[in-house]
N, C-alpha and C positions, 0 to 999 in steps of 0.2 A: 271565683273558687279559691279557697285558702289552700296553699300548697303545704303538704306535710314535709318535715325535714327528712333528708335521706337517712337510711338506717344501715347498720352493718349487715353484710350478707348473711343469710340464714344458712348455717353449715349443714342443716338437714337437707337442704335442696340438692346437695351434692351426693347425698347418701353416705357421707362421712362426717359424723358429728365430731365437734371439737373434742380433742383428747383432754380429759381432766382426771388426773390420777389422785386428786385430793378430795374430790366431791364438793369443793367450794364453788359457789356461783361467781365469786370474785376473788382473784388472787390478791393476797395481802402480804405484808412482811411476815406475818405469822404462818401463812401458807408456805412460804419459802423455807422457814425454819423447820416445819414439819416434813417438807420434802427432803431436806438434808437428813433428818433423823431417820426417815424411812428408806433412804437410798434412792429416791426418785430423782432422776436428772432434771435440772432446771433448763428450760430453753429460753433464750433471749435474742431478740433481733432489733436492729434499729428501725425506726419508722419516722417519716418526716411530713406525711400528709394524710388526709382522711381516707382515701380509697386504699392505700397500702396498709394503713393501720387496721382498717376494717377486715381486709383479707387475712392478715396475720393473726388478728384476734380470733376470727372465725376458725382458723386453722389450728387453734389450740396453743399458740405460743404463749408462754407464761408471763414474760416480761417484755414490754416494748420500751426501748430506749430512744428518746429524742436526743440524739447525740450531737455534740458540737462538730462531729464529722460532717454534718450537713454543709459546713463551710467549704469542704473539699468536694463531696460527691454531688451536692445540689448547686452550690454557688460557684464552683470552679476555682477556688483558691488553692494555693499550694500547701497551706497548713490550716489548722483549726482555729487559729488566733483571730481572724477578722470578724467572725460571727458575733453579733451583739446580743445583749440580754433581750431587747425588744424583739429581735428576729427569732430567738429561741422560744419566746413566749408565743409568737405568731404561729410557729410550727407546732408547738406543744398543745396549743388550744385545739388544733385540728385533730391531732392524734388522740388527745384525751376525749374528744367528742365521739370518736369512732370506737374506742375500746369499751366493750361490754364485760369482758372477763379479765383481761390481762392487767397486771400491775404496770403503771406507766411511770417511768423514771426520766427525769430531764437533767441533762448536763448543765452544771453551772459554768457558763463560758468565761474565758479569760477576759478581764482580770478579776471577775467578781469573787473568786475564791482566794485571791491573793491580796486584797485590800483589807480594810479593817473588818473585824468580826461583825460589828454592827452593820456595815454595808453588806456583808455576805448574808446575814439574816434577812435584811430588807429585800435583797434580790431573790433569795429563795422563797420568801413569803409571797412576793409578787407572783412567782411561778405557780404556787399552790392556789393563790386567790384568783388569778386570771385565767387559769386553765382547769381542766378536770383531772390533772395529774396528781399522783400521790406521794412522790418522793423526788429527791435530787441526788445527783452523783457529783462527787467532789474528788478531784485529783489530789493525791498526796497521802502521806502516812503519818509518821510520828510528829512531824512539824505541824500537822493539821489537826492534832488531837483536841486542842482547845476549841478550835472552830467547829469540829464535829460535835463535841459535847454541847457547845452553845446552841447549835442548830437543833439537836435532838431535845434539849431542854426547852426550846421554843416550840416544840411540837412538830418539827420538820424531820421526817425520816431521811437518813443519809445512807447512800451506797458509796463506800470508799473505792479508791482506784489506786493500786500500787503497781510497781514495776515500771514499764515504759509509760511515760506521761506525755502525751502529745503536746500539751500546753508548755512543756519544758524543752521543746525541740531545739531552740536556739542555745539553751544552756548545755544540752547534751551534744550539740553539733550534729544532730540527725536522729533518725529513729533506730536506736541501738538496743540490742538484746541486753537485758539487765541480769547480772550474774552475782551480785553481792548478796549472798545468801543471808548473812546476819542482818544486814540493813533491811532487806525485804521482809524478813521474819519480824523484825522489830516494828516496821511500818504497819504490817497487817495486824499484829497484836495490839499496837497502840490504837489503831482505828476501831477494833472490836471493843477495847476497854473504854473508849470514848463514847460508844453507843451506836456505832454503825451496824446496820442490820444485815449487811452483806458486803463483800469486797470483790471487785474486779481485779484480776491479775493478768497483766499484759506483757507479752514477749519476755517470758522467763523460762529457763530450762525446766523440763518436766520434773527432775529430781527435787528442785527447789520448791516447785509448786506443790508437790506431794507433801513435803515437810510443812509448808504453810497450812495446807488444808488439814493435816493431822493436828496441828497446834491450835486451830481455831474451833470455836463452837458455832460460829455463824457461817452461812453458806459462802463458798467461793465460786466465782464465775470466771472462766478462763477465756482468753483470746490470744492465741499463739503461746499457750502455756501448758500444752499437753493435756492428757485425759484425766489427770488426778483430781480435778476440781469437781464441785457439786453440780456445775452447769457450764454451758458454753454460750458465747455471744459472738455474732458476726454482723458486719454491715450488710444490710439487705441488698444494696446495689452490687456488692461483690458476690453474694450468694446466687443472684439470678443473672449475672453476666451483664449488668448495666454499667460497666466500667470499661475504660480503655487504658492501655499501657501497663505499667508494672502492677502485679498483684503479689502481696506477701505470701510466703510459702504456707502459712497457716490457713489460707482461704481455700474453701472448697466451693466450686461453682456447680450448683445443682440444676441450673437451667441456663439457656442462652436467650434471654428476653431481648437483648440488643439485636440479635439476628432476626427474631420474629418481627420486631418493630421496623427494622430496616426493610425487610421483605414486604411488609404491609405498605410502607411508604412508597416503595418502588412500584408495587401493583397499582396503588392509587394514582401515582404520577402517570403511569402508562395508560390507565383507563381514561383519565381526564384528557390526555393528549389524543387518544384514539377516538374520543367522543362516545365511548361506551358507558361512561358515568357522567351525569346521572342518567339512568334508564327510565322507562315508562313507570316502573313500580315505585320510583322515588319521587314522582310528580304528585302535586295536589290538583285535583279535578274540580 
C-alpha cells in the first residue's frame, strides 16, 4: 500500500477555524501590506519542524519564521552563529512543507549576509529553490541596502531586521537594548527604500519603535520593541515554556509544555517500572 504524506491538521476539527482577517488563502507579502493599511495586527512565530509548523499554520499564525535562533533553542548553542546554511535549509524544508496558509520566511545565517553580494544571492536562492519558503530575513539596515536591493532585484523577497542583531553579539559585547534613534530610523528607512517588504525591530524602546513605524510605509514587526509595531514575533519555544534559564522580559509564556512533557515522561517511567505498561490493550493478538 502506498502511504500518503502527512498533512497539516484540519483546523475545523477543533471547531476553531484558522483566523484569516484578509480573506487570502495564502499569506503573501502583499497580504502583509494590506494588513498594515487596514490596521490588522500581524502575528509571527518561529517554527523549526513539520509538526510545530503545521499546528501554528492551522492556528492562523500569519508568518512562520525559520529563525537562526534554532542554533540556541534546538541545537543548544549559546549564540545564533554556529547554525549553517545547509542546516537552515533542512529545517526550512520541513516548515515549508507543513505551511498551507502562512508566509514562511527563513533567516540568512551568519555569515551568508556578510560575505559578497553574489554569495548572499546564491545562498538565498538555494533557500527558495530547495524549500517551499517564500522569503528570507536579513540582519542589518543602511549598510545592507545594496544587498537588499540586489536580492529583491533577483526576485527574492527580503524582510529586514534592525535594532538588536543577534549575529552581531560579539561586536556589541552582548544582547543590548538599542537606543540610537537616528541610526535606527536611518536603518529602517534604508531597508524600505532598498525594497524590503517588512522590517523586524528588536529590543528598541517603544518611543523609538513608534517613530520608525510612523515613518515607514512597509509593515514593522516587533520583538521587545513595544506595541507600536504592525505585528509581533516571538520564539515558539519561549511562548510555550520549552526553555530553561533566563527569559527576556519581552517574552510572554502562554503555556507550560515543558511541565506537561516532564509529567508524561515520569508517568511513562513509572508505568514501565511497575509493569502496567504495556497492558493487554497494547498487545497484538
